[in-house]
N, C-alpha and C positions, 0 to 999 in steps of 0.2 A: 570404117576403121583399119580397114588392109593396111592404107597405106602410111597412117601413123605408124604402125607396128615397125616399120622400117626405119625410123627414126634415129632410134640410140641415145643413150644419155650425152654425147656432146652435140649433137643436132636438137636438142632438147635444151640442154644449156645454151645455144647459141639463140634459139628461139626466145628463151626467156630474158637473155642480154639485150635483144633488139626491141622486146617490149616493153624493157627497164628505158631505154634509149626516148623509145617514142612518146611513151603516154608517163613517164616517170614513175618513181616508186607511189606517189601517194593516190593513183588512179586505176592501180594493178587490182587493190581488192574489188573495186567497181567492176571492171573489167571481167576478172574472173568470176563473179558472180552472174554477170549477164551473160556470158557464155556457157555456164553451168545449167541456168535457167533454159536456155535457149536449146541444147542439147537434150534436156528433159521432156522438152514438149515437141521436142523433133523425134524421141523414141517415143512418146505417147502417141503421138498422131499416127507415127509408122504402125506401132501395135495394132491399132483399131482399126486400121486400111488393111492390116494381114489377118485380124480376127473377123473382118466382114468378108472379106474372100472366101474363107475357110466355112461361114454360114453358108454362105451361096453355094460354094461346091456341095454341103450337105444337105 
C-alpha cells in the first residue's frame, strides 16, 4: 500500500472521475464491493502465509 499513500487527494479525485467515465455511476457500488472483497481475501491469505511461516520457524 506504500505506492497508494503518495497519490494524495487530487490524484484520488482524478481516479474517481476516470472510473465514473469508464463504468458509469450505476456500476461503481458493484465495483467498489468487488474491490473490497478482493482486498479482504488478499489480506486474509497474506496473514495465513505469514502465520504459517512464523509457526514453521518456532
